[in-house]
Each structure stands twice: as structure tokens, then as C-alpha cells.
C-alpha positions as CSV (number, residue, x, y, z in Angstrom):
1,X,9.8,22.0,-3.2
2,X,11.4,22.9,-6.8
3,X,11.2,19.4,-8.3
4,X,9.5,19.1,-11.3
5,X,9.5,15.5,-12.3
6,X,7.2,13.0,-10.7
7,X,9.6,9.9,-10.2
8,X,7.9,7.2,-8.5
9,X,4.0,7.1,-7.7
10,X,3.4,6.0,-4.4
11,X,0.0,7.2,-3.8
12,X,-3.3,6.9,-6.6
13,X,-6.9,8.6,-6.5
14,X,-9.6,8.4,-8.5
15,X,-12.5,10.5,-8.8
16,X,-15.7,8.2,-7.9
17,X,-17.3,10.0,-10.7
18,X,-14.8,8.8,-13.3
19,X,-16.5,8.4,-16.9
20,X,-15.4,8.0,-20.3
21,X,-16.1,11.6,-20.7
22,X,-14.5,13.0,-17.8
23,X,-12.0,10.9,-15.3
24,X,-9.9,13.0,-12.8
25,X,-6.9,11.2,-11.4
26,X,-4.7,12.0,-8.9
27,X,-0.7,10.7,-8.5
28,X,1.5,11.5,-5.8
29,X,5.2,11.0,-6.3
30,X,8.0,10.6,-4.1
31,X,10.0,13.7,-5.4
32,X,7.5,16.0,-7.8
33,X,4.5,16.4,-5.4
34,X,0.8,15.9,-6.2
35,X,0.1,15.3,-10.1
36,X,-3.8,15.4,-12.1
37,X,-5.3,14.8,-15.1
38,X,-8.9,15.3,-16.1
39,X,-8.7,12.8,-18.1
40,X,-7.0,9.5,-17.1
41,X,-9.1,7.4,-20.4
42,X,-8.1,9.8,-22.8
43,X,-5.8,8.1,-25.2
44,X,-2.6,10.3,-24.4
45,X,-4.1,12.2,-20.7
46,X,-2.6,15.4,-20.4
47,X,-0.6,15.5,-16.7
48,X,-0.4,18.7,-14.6
49,X,1.6,19.3,-11.4
50,X,-0.7,20.5,-8.6
51,X,0.4,24.0,-7.4
52,X,4.2,22.9,-6.3
53,X,4.0,26.5,-5.0
54,X,2.0,25.8,-2.1
55,X,4.2,22.8,-0.4
56,X,7.4,23.2,1.3
57,X,8.0,20.1,0.2
58,X,7.5,17.4,-2.7
59,X,7.9,13.8,-1.1
60,X,4.5,12.6,-0.6
61,X,3.8,9.9,1.8
62,X,-0.1,9.5,1.0
63,X,-2.9,11.0,-0.6
64,X,-6.8,10.8,0.4
65,X,-10.0,11.8,-1.2
66,X,-12.2,13.0,1.7
67,X,-15.6,11.1,1.5
68,X,-17.7,13.6,3.2
69,X,-16.8,15.7,0.3
70,X,-19.7,15.0,-2.5
71,X,-18.0,16.8,-5.3
72,X,-14.9,15.0,-4.7
73,X,-12.6,18.1,-4.7
74,X,-11.1,18.0,-0.8
75,X,-8.1,15.9,-0.5
76,X,-5.8,16.0,2.2
77,X,-2.0,15.2,1.5
78,X,0.7,13.9,3.8
79,X,4.4,14.8,3.0
80,X,7.4,12.5,3.6
81,X,7.7,8.9,2.4
82,X,7.6,5.9,5.1
83,X,8.7,3.2,2.8
84,X,12.2,3.0,4.4
85,X,14.3,3.1,1.2
86,X,17.5,3.6,1.1
87,X,17.3,6.2,-1.9
88,X,15.4,9.2,-1.4
89,X,12.4,8.2,1.3
90,X,12.5,12.2,2.6
91,X,11.1,12.9,5.6
92,X,8.4,15.3,5.3
93,X,7.1,18.6,6.6
94,X,3.3,17.6,8.0
95,X,-0.1,17.6,5.7
96,X,-1.6,19.8,3.4
97,X,-5.6,19.9,2.3
98,X,-7.0,21.6,-1.2
99,X,-10.4,22.0,-1.1
100,X,-10.4,22.4,-5.1
101,X,-9.1,19.2,-6.3
102,X,-5.2,20.2,-5.8
103,X,-5.3,23.5,-7.7
104,X,-4.0,25.3,-4.1
105,X,-3.1,23.8,-0.8
106,X,-3.2,25.1,2.9
107,X,-0.7,23.6,5.8
108,X,-2.3,21.9,8.3
109,X,-0.9,22.9,11.8
110,X,-0.8,19.2,13.1
111,X,0.2,20.3,16.4
112,X,1.1,17.4,19.0
113,X,-0.6,17.2,22.2
114,X,0.3,14.6,25.1
115,X,-2.2,12.4,26.5
116,X,-1.9,10.3,29.7
117,X,-0.4,7.5,27.7
118,X,2.0,9.3,25.1
119,X,4.3,12.6,25.7
120,X,5.1,14.6,22.7
121,X,8.7,15.1,21.9
122,X,8.0,18.7,21.1
123,X,4.7,19.8,21.9
124,X,2.8,22.1,20.0
125,X,5.4,21.3,17.4
126,X,3.7,19.6,13.9
127,X,3.2,16.1,14.6
128,X,4.8,15.2,11.6
129,X,7.6,17.3,10.7
130,X,10.7,14.9,9.7
131,X,8.4,12.1,9.5
132,X,7.0,10.2,6.6
133,X,2.8,9.3,6.0
134,X,1.8,5.7,5.2
135,X,-1.5,6.3,5.8
136,X,-4.5,9.1,6.1
137,X,-8.0,8.0,6.9
138,X,-11.0,10.4,7.0
139,X,-14.0,9.7,8.9
140,X,-16.4,8.9,6.3
141,X,-19.2,10.5,8.9
142,X,-17.0,13.3,9.8
143,X,-14.5,15.1,8.0
144,X,-12.7,16.5,11.4
145,X,-11.7,13.0,12.8
146,X,-8.6,12.1,10.9
147,X,-6.0,9.1,11.7
148,X,-2.6,9.5,10.4
149,X,-0.3,6.9,10.1
150,X,3.7,8.3,10.3
151,X,7.0,6.4,10.4
152,X,10.6,7.2,10.3
153,X,11.4,8.7,6.8
154,X,15.3,8.1,6.6
155,X,16.5,11.2,4.8
156,X,16.3,14.2,6.8
157,X,15.6,17.2,5.3
158,X,18.8,17.4,3.2
159,X,19.1,17.8,-0.5
160,X,22.8,16.3,0.3
161,X,21.5,12.6,0.9
162,X,25.1,11.2,1.6
163,X,25.8,7.6,0.6
164,X,22.7,5.3,0.3
165,X,22.8,3.4,3.5
166,X,23.0,6.1,5.2
167,X,19.9,7.5,7.4
168,X,19.7,10.8,8.5
169,X,16.6,11.7,11.0
170,X,14.8,14.9,11.9
171,X,16.2,15.6,15.6
172,X,13.6,16.4,17.9
173,X,10.8,14.9,15.6
174,X,7.9,13.5,17.2
175,X,7.5,9.8,17.8
176,X,6.8,7.8,14.7
177,X,3.1,6.3,15.1
178,X,-0.9,6.9,14.8
179,X,-2.2,9.9,15.7
180,X,-5.8,10.9,15.7
181,X,-7.5,14.8,15.5
182,X,-10.8,15.5,16.3
183,X,-10.5,18.9,15.0
184,X,-9.7,18.9,11.2
185,X,-6.1,18.7,11.8
186,X,-5.5,21.5,14.0
187,X,-3.9,19.0,16.7
188,X,-3.4,15.5,17.0
189,X,-2.5,13.2,20.2
190,X,-1.0,9.9,19.2
191,X,-2.9,6.9,20.4
192,X,-0.8,4.1,19.4
193,X,3.1,3.9,19.1
194,X,3.4,0.9,17.0
195,X,3.8,-1.1,20.0
196,X,7.5,0.2,20.5
197,X,8.9,3.2,22.0
198,X,11.3,2.9,19.4
199,X,8.9,1.7,16.2
200,X,9.9,2.4,13.0
201,X,6.4,3.5,12.6
202,X,3.2,2.5,11.0
203,X,2.7,1.1,7.4
204,X,-1.5,1.1,7.3
205,X,-4.3,2.2,8.7
206,X,-8.1,1.7,8.2
207,X,-11.9,1.9,9.6
208,X,-13.8,-1.2,10.1
209,X,-16.6,-0.8,7.3
210,X,-19.2,-2.0,9.4
211,X,-18.4,0.2,12.1
212,X,-15.7,3.0,11.4
213,X,-15.4,3.5,15.4
214,X,-13.4,0.4,14.9
215,X,-9.8,1.3,14.0
216,X,-6.9,-0.9,12.5
217,X,-3.3,-0.1,12.4
218,X,0.0,-2.4,11.2
219,X,3.4,-1.3,12.1
220,X,6.9,-2.1,10.7
221,X,8.2,-5.9,12.8
222,X,4.3,-5.3,14.8
223,X,1.8,-6.7,12.2
224,X,-1.8,-6.0,12.9
225,X,-3.5,-4.0,15.5
226,X,-7.2,-3.1,16.4
227,X,-9.0,-0.5,18.7
228,X,-12.6,-1.4,19.2
229,X,-15.4,0.9,19.2
230,X,-16.0,2.3,22.6
231,X,-12.4,1.6,23.8
232,X,-10.4,4.1,24.9
233,X,-8.1,6.1,22.5
234,X,-4.8,3.8,23.3
235,X,-6.2,0.7,24.1
236,X,-5.1,-1.3,20.7
237,X,-5.0,-4.8,20.9
238,X,-2.9,-7.4,18.5
239,X,-5.0,-9.4,16.0
240,X,-2.3,-10.7,13.8
241,X,1.1,-11.1,14.8
242,X,4.4,-10.6,12.3
243,X,5.7,-13.9,10.8
244,X,9.1,-12.6,9.8
245,X,10.1,-9.8,12.0
246,X,14.2,-9.5,12.6
247,X,14.1,-6.8,14.7
248,X,15.7,-4.5,12.2
249,X,11.9,-3.0,11.0
250,X,11.3,-4.3,7.5
251,X,8.5,-6.9,8.1
252,X,5.6,-4.8,6.9
253,X,2.0,-5.9,7.0
254,X,-0.6,-4.5,5.0
255,X,-4.7,-4.6,5.0
256,X,-7.8,-4.2,3.1
257,X,-10.7,-4.3,4.5
258,X,-14.3,-5.3,3.3
259,X,-18.0,-6.8,4.0
260,X,-19.1,-10.2,2.6
261,X,-21.7,-11.7,4.4
262,X,-22.9,-9.3,6.8
263,X,-19.1,-9.8,8.4
264,X,-16.0,-7.9,8.1
265,X,-13.3,-9.1,5.9
266,X,-9.8,-8.2,5.9
267,X,-7.6,-9.3,2.9
268,X,-3.6,-9.0,4.5
269,X,0.0,-9.6,3.1
270,X,3.1,-9.5,5.2
271,X,6.5,-10.1,4.3
272,X,10.0,-9.1,4.8
273,X,13.4,-9.0,3.3
274,X,15.5,-12.2,4.0
275,X,18.7,-10.0,5.4
276,X,20.0,-12.9,7.8
277,X,19.3,-15.7,5.4
278,X,17.3,-17.8,8.0
279,X,13.7,-17.3,6.9
280,X,13.7,-19.2,3.9
281,X,14.3,-18.0,0.6
282,X,10.3,-16.8,0.4
283,X,9.2,-14.6,2.8
284,X,6.0,-13.1,2.1
285,X,2.5,-14.5,2.4
286,X,-1.2,-13.4,1.6
287,X,-4.2,-14.3,4.4
288,X,-7.6,-13.5,4.4
289,X,-10.4,-13.7,7.0
290,X,-14.0,-13.7,6.8
291,X,-15.0,-13.0,10.6
292,X,-13.0,-10.1,11.9
293,X,-15.8,-9.0,13.8
294,X,-14.6,-11.6,17.2
295,X,-12.8,-10.9,20.1
296,X,-8.8,-9.6,19.5
297,X,-7.6,-12.3,21.2
298,X,-9.8,-14.9,19.6
299,X,-8.9,-13.5,16.3
300,X,-5.1,-13.4,17.0
301,X,-5.1,-17.3,18.5
302,X,-6.6,-18.2,14.8
303,X,-3.6,-17.5,13.0
304,X,-1.9,-20.5,14.6
305,X,1.7,-21.4,15.0
306,X,1.7,-23.6,11.9
307,X,-0.5,-21.6,9.3
308,X,-1.2,-24.5,7.2
309,X,-2.3,-23.7,3.4
310,X,-6.0,-24.9,2.6
311,X,-6.8,-27.8,0.9
312,X,-7.2,-26.9,-3.0
313,X,-10.7,-28.8,-2.2
314,X,-11.6,-25.2,-0.4
315,X,-13.0,-23.8,-3.7
316,X,-14.7,-20.4,-4.0
317,X,-16.7,-19.7,-2.0
318,X,-14.7,-20.6,0.9
319,X,-15.5,-19.3,4.3
320,X,-12.6,-18.8,6.7
321,X,-13.7,-17.7,10.2
322,X,-9.9,-17.3,11.7
323,X,-6.8,-16.3,10.1
324,X,-5.9,-18.5,6.8
325,X,-2.9,-18.4,4.9
326,X,-3.5,-18.5,1.1
327,X,0.0,-19.2,0.0
328,X,2.0,-22.2,-1.3
329,X,5.4,-22.4,-1.9
330,X,4.8,-25.6,-3.8
331,X,4.4,-25.0,-7.6
332,X,1.7,-27.7,-7.8
333,X,-0.5,-25.9,-5.3
334,X,-2.9,-22.7,-6.9
335,X,-1.7,-20.9,-3.9
336,X,1.8,-20.7,-5.4
337,X,0.5,-17.2,-7.4
338,X,1.2,-15.1,-4.5
339,X,4.1,-16.9,-3.3
340,X,7.2,-14.2,-2.9
341,X,4.9,-11.8,-4.2
342,X,7.1,-8.8,-3.1
343,X,10.8,-10.2,-3.4
344,X,13.3,-8.9,-1.2
345,X,11.7,-6.2,-1.0
346,X,8.4,-6.2,1.0
347,X,9.5,-3.1,3.2
348,X,9.0,-1.2,-0.1
349,X,7.1,-2.8,-2.9
350,X,3.6,-4.1,-1.2
351,X,0.3,-3.7,-1.1
352,X,-3.1,-5.1,-1.2
353,X,-5.9,-3.6,-2.3
354,X,-10.0,-4.8,-2.5
355,X,-12.5,-2.0,-4.5
356,X,-15.4,-1.0,-2.6
357,X,-18.4,-2.9,-2.9
358,X,-16.1,-6.0,-4.7
359,X,-15.6,-8.4,-1.6
360,X,-14.3,-10.9,-3.8
361,X,-12.0,-8.8,-6.0
362,X,-8.6,-8.5,-4.5
363,X,-5.2,-7.3,-5.9
364,X,-2.1,-8.0,-4.5
365,X,1.4,-5.7,-5.5
366,X,4.5,-6.1,-5.1
367,X,8.1,-6.6,-7.1
368,X,8.9,-8.4,-10.3
369,X,9.8,-12.2,-10.3
370,X,12.9,-11.5,-12.5
371,X,13.6,-15.1,-13.4
372,X,10.1,-16.4,-14.3
373,X,9.1,-14.8,-17.6
374,X,9.5,-16.1,-20.6
375,X,10.4,-13.4,-23.5
376,X,7.9,-14.7,-26.1
377,X,5.3,-17.8,-26.7
378,X,8.1,-19.6,-28.7
379,X,10.7,-20.2,-26.1
380,X,12.0,-19.0,-22.0
381,X,15.4,-16.7,-23.1
382,X,14.6,-14.5,-20.3
383,X,13.4,-17.2,-17.6
384,X,11.3,-20.4,-16.9
385,X,8.0,-19.3,-18.2
386,X,6.3,-19.5,-14.8
387,X,4.8,-16.5,-14.9
388,X,4.4,-12.6,-16.1
389,X,6.6,-11.7,-13.5
390,X,3.9,-11.5,-10.3
391,X,4.6,-7.6,-10.0
392,X,0.8,-7.2,-10.2
393,X,-1.9,-10.2,-9.5
394,X,-5.5,-10.0,-9.6
395,X,-8.6,-12.5,-7.9
396,X,-12.4,-12.3,-8.1
397,X,-12.7,-15.3,-6.5
398,X,-11.1,-13.9,-2.7
399,X,-7.8,-15.9,-3.3
400,X,-9.9,-19.2,-3.3
401,X,-9.2,-21.7,-6.6
402,X,-11.7,-21.2,-9.2
403,X,-13.0,-24.9,-10.0
404,X,-14.8,-23.6,-13.1
405,X,-10.9,-22.3,-14.6
406,X,-8.4,-24.7,-13.5
407,X,-8.3,-23.6,-9.9
408,X,-7.1,-20.4,-10.6
409,X,-6.9,-18.3,-7.9
410,X,-5.1,-15.3,-9.2
411,X,-4.3,-13.6,-12.6
412,X,-1.0,-12.5,-13.3
413,X,-1.2,-9.0,-14.6
414,X,2.0,-7.8,-14.9
415,X,2.2,-8.6,-18.8
416,X,-0.5,-8.0,-21.1
417,X,-1.4,-10.6,-23.7
418,X,1.0,-9.3,-26.8
419,X,3.7,-11.3,-27.4
420,X,6.7,-9.9,-27.2
421,X,8.9,-9.7,-30.1
422,X,11.1,-12.7,-30.3
423,X,14.5,-11.0,-30.9
424,X,14.1,-8.8,-28.4
425,X,15.7,-11.1,-25.7
426,X,19.0,-11.9,-27.9
427,X,19.5,-7.9,-28.7
428,X,22.8,-7.2,-27.3
429,X,23.5,-5.9,-25.1
430,X,20.4,-6.1,-23.0
431,X,20.0,-9.3,-22.4
432,X,17.8,-10.4,-19.5
433,X,17.2,-6.4,-18.5
434,X,16.1,-5.8,-22.2
435,X,13.8,-8.5,-22.6
436,X,11.6,-7.6,-19.1
437,X,11.6,-4.1,-20.5
438,X,10.2,-4.8,-23.5
439,X,6.7,-3.0,-24.3
440,X,3.5,-4.0,-22.6
441,X,4.9,-4.6,-19.4
442,X,4.8,-3.5,-16.0
443,X,7.9,-1.6,-14.2
444,X,9.3,-4.2,-11.4
445,X,8.8,-1.8,-8.1
446,X,4.5,-1.4,-7.3
447,X,3.2,1.1,-4.9
448,X,-0.4,1.9,-5.4
449,X,-3.4,0.5,-7.3
450,X,-7.1,1.8,-8.1
451,X,-9.9,0.8,-10.2
452,X,-12.0,2.7,-12.8
453,X,-15.4,3.2,-10.6
454,X,-17.3,3.2,-13.8
455,X,-15.5,0.0,-15.4
456,X,-14.1,-1.7,-12.0
457,X,-12.3,-4.4,-14.0
458,X,-9.9,-1.8,-15.3
459,X,-6.9,-0.9,-13.1
460,X,-4.5,2.4,-12.8
461,X,-1.2,1.6,-11.0
462,X,1.8,3.5,-10.0
463,X,5.2,2.1,-9.0
464,X,8.7,3.4,-9.8
465,X,7.8,3.7,-13.7
466,X,5.2,6.3,-13.2
467,X,1.3,5.4,-14.0
468,X,-0.4,2.4,-16.1
469,X,-3.8,1.7,-17.1
470,X,-5.4,-1.2,-18.2
471,X,-8.1,-1.5,-20.9
472,X,-10.7,-3.7,-18.6
473,X,-10.4,-6.7,-21.0
């Protein structure tokens, strides 16, 4: 709790009232707690660490703004990072709430209450002590209704972490899974165990934007599941199967929910680390369905065993009534843009994001493709010049080919338009890494992204290399 260094940024929250005069941006970091700037659009924003004395631990897993607070001052912080990383994914001590923009924090009890399906390991103990928090959702109609997805953070509560591959699990921690509260976080009951009593935990949580009584949740090695409105609290059904589950908890599924033409559209990414060498070299894909409002069994069946890529003739605006993979391994295909976007680290670097009210805009973020960028426009000393690195990808056509722009599906935002100095790549002893670390690029490992609500083509993005913003141009 004494750490005053930000470390990697795993969560970003932007004030919906962001303007050129005042734009609050909160950053949740893996080892330095929560930071805030009151004007993220300033030339050199001033950042302040938010009340670290109130927190028993500075490891952040998730940070969200309460949508029912019209002043945008209420946040919930989930401590403990659930990214399953081997270096410092510290397990947490539960949830905190701030009602003054992060100036002060109060611990939520989070007491675990058993139900007929799931029995607490330690009834009455904090549901999230010793866990990482990968997702928090607050019901936009009722701030007391909260859903939290927990995972098995791998470090325990010790500053002495031992070797980089040795996990330390918190003794007696309650099960990782999806928990639900109706009293503002005083008590929680588990409603889904990630489809496995030994689950590595939940990776993402979301509410259907057409009906917030419908809940979506994904878990390591388990794909995407849904609880329909009116169903029993624990009645989750699978709607997307994991493509690359190897039984070791590193297939990760992430989703972004939006509305298009009166139906719920889901953007989904699914990927893993190809540790067993049996999945082919490129194990991550981008998917979309434009009509998620159908029975769970039908939605799951639409995924199909082959998942053939669509034809480039399916230009924007195409419509997919079932799951459609929008990734290709072929460099000749417009769907190649999202291929292998999270490289060998999908369990750690993977997110998909669609800004509210902009259903055709989608961002896919992951890990840097080291062999692909060129150093400058006159040569490819650092790679084959195939891309800017594909760490941050941006589409305004929902991932469909844009017939008006050479069948473009995504634009690569990893480096900006400025040429990198030609001598940089050849500068000994930096070589390849020296090139990739040239100015106006993005750090390789991506975790969080939001848009400026007042200028939705401008992004703020968080990674292992802190926070960047684009100009909006």
C-alpha cells in the first residue's frame, strides 16, 4: 500500500462530461493505486495519486464509474489484478467505493453469502479477499445492484514473490467466479463459478444494453456465457465456446456489447498462448454477432465447427445473424488486420471496446507484433513493414471491409504518422528494440482504452508503459 509509482495501467475511466476546459481521467495501476488528472487534455496533465492512505493494497484490477451518479463522482475500485501474469499480479483485498472522485475511499464489506448452488469457502468473509478483480458492472437503474467477476491472482499478499513462475494462492479465499450484490456491496453471493469448480476465474462481465436484466460473463478456458432475464440467478448458459482451451487457464474471451438496428451486437475476442505447439502459430481471433437476442443454444450453434472467414464481398454494412469470425491468416485478406493481435500473451494483453452510442466503432488491443513495423519510410530495417505493430487497432466499419477505402477493415494506431528518424534503427547497441522504442509509438502490452466523449475519435489508452492519448485526428 506504500507504493507511489504507477506501474502498468490496467484500468481507465473518463468523465462523461470531458471537455477542452476540464477532462477528468482516472487510471488504475497494477502497483500504485488510483491516479487522477483533472484535465487529461492539457499539454502536460498533472496527475495525483488518489488517497493511498485509504487503501490497504495498491494493486488495481478494475475501476468503474457509477452510471447512476449524474455528477460522475462515484467510483468502485476492485483490488487485485486478475491478468494471470507471472510478475506481480498481486491478489487483492476486496472492493472500495469513492463518492468524491477518488479523494477518499471506503472499504465495502463484500461478505460472502452461500446459496443453494454455491457454498462460500468462508461464509461471512470478504468474497474477494485473496482474489483479482477482472470486471465490475453497476446496474444503470440501481446502484445497489453490482456484479463482480473475480479470478485467481497469482501472488498472494507477500512482497516477497519468489521466482517468476511460482504462484502463491491466498489460503481460504472464496471461490473465483461471478458474484452478485443487491445491497450496494455489503454482501455478495456467487452466481456462476466459471463453469468449473477449479476455474481460474472470470475475465469479463457485461449487461445487455437492451435489457440490463440479461447478464454476460466470460471465464478463462470457458468462452462466453449468459443469464437471461427472468432466469434463476445461477442459470448461465454458454453462447460462445473457447477456441483454444488447453486446460491451463490461458484462453481468454473478452466482449463489448452495443446496439445496432434494434438488436444487441457483440464484439468478441478470443485468444491464448500457444504453449503446447498444437494450435498453429497464430491463436487469436476477432468475432461479431449482430443479433445476440436469440436463444443461447441457437447462438452457440451459430459459431459452427469451421468458422470460415467471410468473403471480402461482405462489405460494410454487412449483417451477421450468428457468430462470424472476422479474422484471416492470409496477408492477402482484408481480415488479416486482427490476426494474432495479442501475440503470445492473450491471457494478459487482450481487450475489445466499442464506445457508447457508436456501434460501428470498435477497438481491438493486444500485444506488439515485433517483426512487422518498418523503422522509416525508406526501409524496413526493423521488420517487414507489414503493419505499425497491431497493438491498437481501430475500425469505424464494425470490422467489415470498407469498399470506399481499399477494403480496409481496421486502421493500425500503434505508431503515428510521423516518420521515425532513419538513424534510430541502426544506432548501436539498441538494434531492434531501439527502433521499436522510437518516439510516437505505443508500448507493447495493452490493457485499457476509452474515448474522449466530447471528441470520440480521440482515445486514451493504458498499457505496461502508462497512458497515452491521440490527437483525435
